[in-house]
C-alpha positions as CSV (number, residue, x, y, z in Angstrom):
1,M,34.4,-9.1,-5.3
2,S,30.8,-10.3,-6.0
3,E,29.0,-9.0,-9.0
4,Q,25.9,-8.2,-7.0
5,S,24.9,-7.1,-3.5
6,A,24.3,-9.7,-0.8
7,N,20.7,-8.8,0.3
8,L,18.8,-7.4,-2.7
9,A,21.0,-8.8,-5.5
10,L,21.6,-5.4,-6.9
11,P,24.1,-5.5,-9.8
12,Y,27.4,-3.7,-9.2
13,I,29.1,-1.6,-11.9
14,A,32.4,-3.3,-12.8
15,A,35.6,-1.4,-13.2
16,A,36.1,0.0,-16.7
17,Q,32.6,-1.3,-17.6
18,A,31.1,0.1,-20.8
19,Q,27.5,1.4,-20.7
20,K,27.5,1.8,-16.9
21,H,24.0,3.3,-17.0
22,V,22.5,-0.1,-17.9
23,T,23.8,-1.7,-14.7
24,H,22.9,1.4,-12.7
25,N,19.4,1.6,-14.0
26,E,18.8,-2.1,-13.3
27,A,19.8,-1.6,-9.7
28,I,17.5,1.4,-9.4
29,R,14.7,-0.6,-10.9
30,R,15.1,-3.3,-8.3
31,L,15.4,-0.8,-5.5
32,D,12.1,0.8,-6.7
33,A,10.4,-2.6,-6.5
34,F,11.8,-3.6,-3.1
35,V,11.7,-0.4,-1.0
36,Q,8.4,0.3,0.8
37,L,7.0,-3.0,-0.6
38,V,3.3,-3.0,-1.4
39,L,1.9,-6.1,-3.0
40,E,-1.4,-6.0,-4.8
41,S,-2.0,-9.6,-3.9
42,A,0.0,-12.5,-2.4
43,T,-2.6,-15.2,-3.6
44,A,-3.8,-14.2,-7.1
45,T,-2.8,-16.9,-9.5
46,A,-3.8,-15.1,-12.7
47,P,-1.7,-12.1,-13.9
48,P,-3.5,-8.8,-14.0
49,A,-5.1,-7.8,-17.3
50,S,-4.0,-4.2,-17.2
51,P,-1.2,-3.8,-14.5
52,A,-0.3,-0.3,-13.4
53,D,3.3,0.9,-13.7
54,G,5.1,0.1,-10.5
55,A,2.5,-2.4,-9.2
56,R,3.8,-5.6,-7.6
57,W,2.5,-9.1,-6.9
58,F,3.8,-12.1,-5.0
59,V,3.5,-15.2,-7.3
60,P,1.9,-18.1,-5.5
61,I,2.2,-21.8,-6.4
62,G,-0.1,-22.7,-9.3
63,A,0.1,-19.3,-11.0
64,M,-0.9,-19.1,-14.7
65,G,0.0,-17.2,-17.8
66,I,3.2,-15.1,-17.6
67,F,3.4,-15.9,-13.9
68,A,3.6,-19.7,-14.5
69,G,6.8,-21.2,-13.1
70,R,7.7,-18.0,-11.3
71,D,6.2,-19.0,-7.9
72,G,7.9,-17.6,-4.9
73,T,9.0,-14.4,-6.6
74,I,7.8,-10.8,-6.7
75,A,6.4,-9.8,-10.1
76,A,7.1,-6.1,-10.5
77,Y,5.6,-4.3,-13.5
78,E,7.3,-1.4,-15.1
79,A,7.6,0.0,-18.6
80,G,5.4,-2.7,-20.2
81,A,7.2,-5.7,-18.7
82,F,7.4,-7.8,-15.5
83,D,10.6,-8.3,-13.6
84,F,10.6,-11.5,-11.4
85,L,12.6,-10.8,-8.3
86,P,13.7,-13.0,-5.5
87,V,12.1,-12.5,-2.0
88,A,14.0,-13.4,1.1
89,Q,12.9,-14.6,4.6
90,G,12.1,-11.6,6.7
91,F,10.8,-9.2,4.0
92,L,7.9,-7.1,5.2
93,A,5.1,-6.0,2.9
94,F,1.7,-4.5,2.9
95,I,-0.8,-6.8,1.0
96,R,-3.3,-4.4,-0.5
97,D,-6.2,-6.9,-1.3
98,E,-6.0,-8.2,2.3
99,G,-5.4,-4.9,4.0
100,R,-2.6,-6.2,6.2
101,L,1.1,-6.1,6.9
102,A,2.8,-9.5,6.6
103,V,6.3,-11.0,6.9
104,F,7.7,-13.5,4.5
105,D,8.8,-16.6,6.4
106,G,10.5,-18.3,3.5
107,G,7.4,-19.9,2.0
108,A,4.4,-17.8,2.9
109,W,3.3,-14.3,4.1
110,V,2.4,-14.5,7.7
111,S,1.1,-12.1,10.3
112,P,3.8,-10.2,12.1
113,L,1.5,-10.1,15.2
114,A,2.2,-13.7,16.2
115,A,3.2,-16.8,14.2
116,S,4.8,-20.1,15.0
117,A,7.5,-21.9,13.1
118,S,4.8,-24.0,11.4
119,R,2.8,-20.9,10.4
120,A,0.1,-21.1,13.0
121,A,-0.8,-17.4,13.4
122,I,-3.1,-14.8,14.8
123,S,-3.7,-11.5,13.1
124,A,-5.7,-8.3,13.7
125,R,-7.6,-7.2,10.6
126,V,-9.9,-4.3,9.6
127,L,-12.2,-4.9,6.6
128,E,-14.3,-2.1,5.1
129,E,-17.2,-1.7,2.7
130,D,-19.4,1.2,1.6
131,V,-23.0,-0.1,1.7
132,N,-25.7,1.6,-0.5
133,L,-29.0,1.5,1.4
134,S,-32.4,0.4,0.0
135,G,-35.5,-1.3,1.3
136,A,-36.3,-2.5,4.8
137,Y,-32.6,-3.6,5.3
138,T,-29.4,-4.0,3.3
139,E,-26.8,-6.6,3.9
140,S,-23.1,-6.1,3.2
141,A,-21.4,-8.0,0.4
142,L,-18.5,-8.3,2.8
143,A,-19.0,-11.1,5.3
144,I,-17.5,-11.6,8.8
145,P,-15.2,-14.6,8.0
146,D,-15.8,-18.1,9.4
147,R,-13.9,-18.6,12.7
148,A,-13.2,-14.9,13.2
149,I,-13.5,-13.2,16.5
150,V,-15.2,-9.8,16.1
151,L,-14.2,-7.0,18.5
152,A,-16.3,-4.3,16.9
153,V,-18.1,-3.1,13.8
154,S,-17.9,0.6,13.3
155,C,-20.1,2.8,11.0
156,R,-19.9,6.2,9.3
157,T,-22.8,7.7,7.4
158,L,-21.2,8.9,4.1
159,T,-24.3,10.3,2.5
160,A,-27.5,11.1,4.3
161,V,-29.9,8.3,4.9
162,T,-33.4,9.0,3.3
163,G,-36.7,7.2,3.9
164,A,-35.7,6.2,7.5
165,S,-35.1,8.3,10.5
166,A,-32.2,6.2,11.7
167,Y,-30.7,2.7,11.2
168,D,-29.5,-0.3,13.2
169,C,-26.2,-2.1,12.6
170,G,-26.1,-5.8,13.3
171,I,-26.7,-9.2,11.8
172,A,-29.8,-11.3,10.9
173,G,-31.6,-12.1,14.2
174,E,-29.7,-9.4,16.1
175,P,-30.3,-6.2,14.1
176,A,-28.8,-3.8,16.7
177,K,-25.9,-6.0,17.8
178,F,-23.3,-3.3,16.8
179,G,-25.5,-0.3,17.5
180,G,-29.1,0.9,17.4
181,S,-30.8,4.0,16.1
182,L,-27.7,5.3,14.5
183,G,-27.5,8.8,13.0
184,A,-29.0,9.3,9.5
185,A,-27.1,12.6,8.8
186,A,-23.9,12.6,6.7
187,G,-20.9,12.4,9.0
188,A,-22.6,10.5,11.9
189,T,-20.4,7.8,13.3
190,N,-20.6,4.9,15.7
191,M,-18.1,2.4,17.2
192,G,-20.0,-0.8,17.9
193,V,-17.7,-2.4,20.4
194,I,-18.9,-5.8,21.7
195,G,-17.5,-8.5,23.9
196,P,-15.2,-10.6,21.7
197,T,-17.6,-12.9,19.7
198,A,-16.7,-15.9,17.6
199,F,-18.5,-16.5,14.3
200,Y,-18.7,-20.0,12.9
201,A,-19.9,-19.2,9.4
202,P,-19.5,-16.3,6.9
203,T,-21.9,-13.6,8.2
204,P,-22.8,-10.4,6.4
205,V,-23.5,-7.2,8.4
206,R,-27.1,-6.0,8.2
207,L,-28.2,-2.4,8.2
208,T,-31.9,-2.1,9.2
209,A,-34.0,0.9,8.6
210,V,-35.7,2.6,11.6
211,G,-38.9,4.5,11.2
212,G,-39.5,3.6,7.5
213,S,-37.6,1.9,4.7
214,F,-34.4,3.1,3.1
215,A,-34.8,5.2,0.0
216,G,-31.1,6.1,-0.3
217,G,-27.9,6.8,1.6
218,T,-24.5,5.2,2.0
219,V,-22.9,3.9,5.1
220,R,-19.3,2.8,5.4
221,I,-18.8,-0.2,7.8
222,A,-15.5,-1.5,9.2
223,L,-15.1,-4.9,10.7
224,H,-12.5,-5.0,13.5
225,L,-11.6,-8.6,14.1
226,L,-9.0,-11.3,14.9
227,L,-8.2,-14.0,12.4
228,F,-6.4,-17.3,12.9
229,A,-4.3,-19.7,10.8
230,G,-3.7,-23.3,11.9
231,P,-0.2,-24.9,11.7
232,G,1.1,-26.2,8.4
233,A,2.7,-29.5,7.7
């Protein structure tokens, strides 16, 4: 009989084994890392300065520090130390810093929506930012990615807009592309659906004051878009 399970390499307790709790606890620790897998990042090469207990990362090629030489594994932090665990083709994870579900194809995390054997892929993504308003207009720090196709940009007024009677949501040169004269009151929402539009450079969203200049207020924006990856070698 094998000393560990076939899929997750969980250690088995051997017959007449002393200190069975050690083997059992190791198996529980691995299960806790693998089940409902959420990765803080699949691309960060530097280990986190202050990792939270239970947090997990995929270690990419070129990682540094304690992650060096551990590429292709899952780094799971618990009780003050990292475990470096093998990941198998077909694992599914939510990647927190990218806001997406992904499948491990044996070398990379790819979109489960559609991907080829050479990792050409298409994925649907939603990116969000809370924008604090000031002046005649405010641009988001978040940019529509280069080569993205935008389907919509939605807005929610989180705290009431002051200094302006309303606001437009768009981009430089097209201030109301995703919606015009949007509500200034807290709780007002808009779904700025457009015909699928390709962007060929990183493009911030611009919120433009209507009837004055922004003195305050916060608007949450969400970019609803399609992203693409070309084939690998």
